[in-house]
C-alpha positions as CSV (number, residue, x, y, z in Angstrom):
1,M,-6.1,52.7,-4.7
2,F,-3.4,51.5,-2.4
3,S,-3.3,47.9,-3.8
4,I,-2.8,49.1,-7.3
5,F,0.0,51.6,-6.6
6,S,1.7,49.4,-4.1
7,S,1.8,46.7,-6.8
8,L,3.3,49.2,-9.2
9,S,6.0,50.2,-6.8
10,L,7.3,46.6,-6.9
11,M,7.8,46.6,-10.7
12,P,7.7,42.9,-11.3
13,R,9.8,41.0,-13.8
14,I,7.5,39.8,-16.6
15,E,8.8,37.2,-19.1
16,T,7.5,36.3,-22.5
17,D,8.8,33.9,-25.1
18,R,11.5,36.4,-26.3
19,L,11.4,39.3,-23.9
20,V,11.7,40.4,-20.4
21,L,9.8,43.4,-19.0
22,R,11.6,44.7,-16.0
23,E,12.4,47.9,-14.1
24,M,14.8,50.3,-15.8
25,K,18.4,50.6,-14.5
26,M,21.0,53.2,-15.0
27,R,23.0,50.7,-17.0
28,D,20.3,51.0,-19.7
29,A,21.3,54.6,-20.5
30,A,23.5,53.8,-23.5
31,S,20.9,51.5,-25.2
32,L,18.2,54.0,-24.4
33,F,20.1,56.9,-25.9
34,S,21.0,54.8,-29.0
35,Y,17.4,54.5,-30.1
36,C,15.9,57.7,-28.6
37,S,18.5,59.7,-30.6
38,D,16.9,58.3,-33.8
39,P,14.5,60.8,-35.4
40,A,12.5,58.0,-36.9
41,V,11.7,56.6,-33.4
42,S,10.7,60.0,-31.9
43,R,8.7,61.2,-35.0
44,Y,5.2,60.4,-33.7
45,V,5.7,60.5,-29.9
46,L,5.5,63.5,-27.6
47,W,9.2,63.5,-26.5
48,D,11.9,65.1,-28.7
49,T,14.8,63.3,-30.3
50,Y,17.6,62.9,-27.8
51,K,20.7,65.0,-28.5
52,Y,22.8,64.1,-25.5
53,P,23.5,60.9,-23.5
54,S,22.6,62.9,-20.3
55,Q,19.0,63.0,-21.5
56,A,18.8,59.2,-21.3
57,R,20.3,59.2,-17.8
58,D,17.8,61.9,-16.7
59,Y,14.9,60.0,-18.0
60,I,15.9,56.8,-16.2
61,R,16.3,58.8,-13.0
62,S,12.8,60.2,-13.4
63,V,11.4,56.7,-14.0
64,R,13.1,55.4,-10.9
65,R,11.7,58.2,-8.8
66,Q,8.3,57.1,-10.0
67,Y,9.0,53.6,-8.9
68,R,9.9,54.8,-5.4
69,Q,6.7,57.0,-5.3
70,G,4.5,54.1,-6.5
71,F,3.3,56.0,-9.5
72,P,2.4,54.3,-12.9
73,G,5.5,52.6,-14.1
74,T,7.6,52.2,-17.2
75,F,9.1,48.8,-18.0
76,A,12.3,48.3,-19.9
77,I,11.8,45.8,-22.8
78,E,14.9,43.5,-22.7
79,L,15.7,41.1,-25.5
80,K,16.2,37.7,-23.8
81,E,18.8,36.6,-26.4
82,T,21.1,39.5,-25.8
83,G,20.1,41.0,-22.4
84,R,19.9,44.4,-24.1
85,L,17.2,47.1,-23.7
86,I,15.4,47.5,-27.0
87,G,12.5,49.7,-25.9
88,T,10.0,50.7,-23.2
89,V,6.4,49.9,-22.4
90,G,4.3,51.1,-19.6
91,F,1.5,53.1,-18.0
92,M,1.0,56.8,-18.9
93,W,-1.6,57.0,-16.1
94,I,-3.9,54.8,-14.0
95,N,-7.2,55.8,-12.6
96,P,-7.9,53.5,-9.6
97,E,-11.4,54.8,-9.1
98,H,-12.5,53.7,-12.6
99,R,-9.9,50.9,-12.8
100,S,-8.7,52.2,-16.2
101,C,-5.3,53.2,-17.6
102,E,-3.5,54.4,-20.7
103,V,-0.4,52.5,-22.0
104,G,2.3,53.5,-24.4
105,Y,5.5,52.0,-25.9
106,S,8.5,52.8,-28.0
107,L,11.0,50.4,-29.7
108,S,14.4,50.7,-31.3
109,R,14.1,51.0,-35.1
110,R,16.3,48.0,-35.8
111,E,13.8,45.9,-33.9
112,W,10.7,47.0,-35.8
113,N,8.5,44.5,-37.7
114,K,9.6,41.5,-35.5
115,G,6.5,41.4,-33.3
116,Y,8.3,42.6,-30.2
117,A,6.0,45.6,-29.6
118,T,2.9,43.4,-29.8
119,E,4.5,40.8,-27.5
120,A,5.4,43.5,-24.9
121,L,1.9,45.1,-25.1
122,K,0.2,41.8,-24.6
123,A,2.3,41.1,-21.5
124,L,1.5,44.5,-20.1
125,N,-2.2,44.0,-20.7
126,R,-2.0,40.7,-18.9
127,Y,-0.4,42.4,-15.9
128,A,-3.0,45.2,-16.0
129,F,-5.9,42.7,-15.9
130,N,-4.6,39.8,-13.9
131,D,-2.4,41.6,-11.3
132,L,-3.8,45.1,-11.1
133,H,-7.4,44.0,-11.7
134,L,-8.1,46.9,-14.0
135,N,-11.2,46.9,-16.2
136,R,-10.0,49.0,-19.2
137,V,-6.7,49.5,-20.9
138,E,-6.5,52.2,-23.6
139,A,-3.9,53.5,-26.0
140,Q,-3.7,56.3,-28.6
141,Y,-1.5,56.9,-31.6
142,D,-1.0,59.6,-34.3
143,V,-3.1,58.7,-37.3
144,M,0.0,59.2,-39.5
145,N,1.6,56.2,-37.7
146,P,-0.7,53.2,-38.6
147,A,1.9,50.7,-37.7
148,S,1.2,51.5,-34.0
149,G,-2.4,50.8,-34.6
150,R,-1.6,47.4,-36.0
151,V,0.3,46.6,-32.8
152,M,-2.8,47.5,-30.7
153,E,-5.0,45.4,-32.9
154,K,-2.7,42.4,-32.7
155,A,-2.8,42.8,-28.9
156,G,-6.6,42.4,-28.9
157,M,-7.5,46.1,-28.6
158,H,-10.4,47.6,-30.4
159,Y,-10.7,50.9,-32.4
160,E,-13.0,53.3,-30.6
161,G,-12.7,56.5,-32.6
162,T,-10.6,59.4,-33.9
163,L,-10.0,62.5,-31.8
164,R,-9.3,65.4,-34.1
165,Q,-6.3,67.6,-33.4
166,R,-6.1,66.2,-29.8
167,L,-2.4,66.8,-29.4
168,N,0.1,69.4,-30.3
169,N,3.2,67.4,-31.3
170,K,6.4,69.1,-32.5
171,G,4.5,72.2,-33.8
172,R,1.5,70.5,-35.4
173,F,-1.9,69.5,-34.2
174,V,-2.4,65.8,-34.7
175,D,-5.4,63.6,-34.9
176,V,-5.2,60.4,-32.8
177,N,-6.9,57.1,-32.9
178,I,-8.0,55.6,-29.6
179,Y,-7.9,51.8,-29.0
180,A,-9.0,49.9,-25.9
181,I,-9.4,46.5,-24.4
182,L,-11.8,45.6,-21.6
183,Q,-11.5,43.0,-18.9
184,K,-14.3,41.1,-20.6
185,D,-12.5,41.2,-24.0
186,F,-9.3,39.9,-22.3
187,Q,-11.2,37.0,-20.8
188,H,-12.7,36.1,-24.2
189,L,-9.2,36.1,-25.7
190,K,-8.0,33.8,-22.9
191,E,-10.9,31.5,-23.5
192,D,-10.3,31.4,-27.3
193,N,-6.7,30.7,-26.8
194,T,-7.5,27.9,-24.4
195,H,-9.9,26.3,-26.8
196,A,-7.5,26.6,-29.7
197,A,-4.8,24.8,-27.7
198,L,-7.1,21.8,-27.0
């Protein structure tokens, strides 16, 4: 348990072709509020649309407290080209005993359909398997939001089933689809990519 959570407390900087996954800073508050105040972004997630800039600051403070306590972390998704926060991706929970976790993400609407969510999720999965040595990464989404499912599929995750009315979100019970990727799936993806590059 200690090795997993001590690694999380460090919140490494993870770079992809177009993105940087890094710890959240108070300076991100304006960008965070900008997209979290968009009802289209919050429609299918469990948090409510932000109404006040103070909500963004409060959220970042709570995330930074988690860093200090070594709990599962949320990464800022920064666009390399601009240095601006465009979303978040991270761990909802981690179970060290079973070496499993749930991940989640959100992204500014103006950055949708550009492959950024998939790129960030792939990077988080690599970190989960290579650095935290987890065996299973899972994610869930409201069935009314199939675009989120496509992100999971593109990141190599597999559909495992639908849980009926699992969540009460904004006054309605919603069905969710569960996707997951295992360490062995991840290794196969790595091998396939290696062979494709030869």
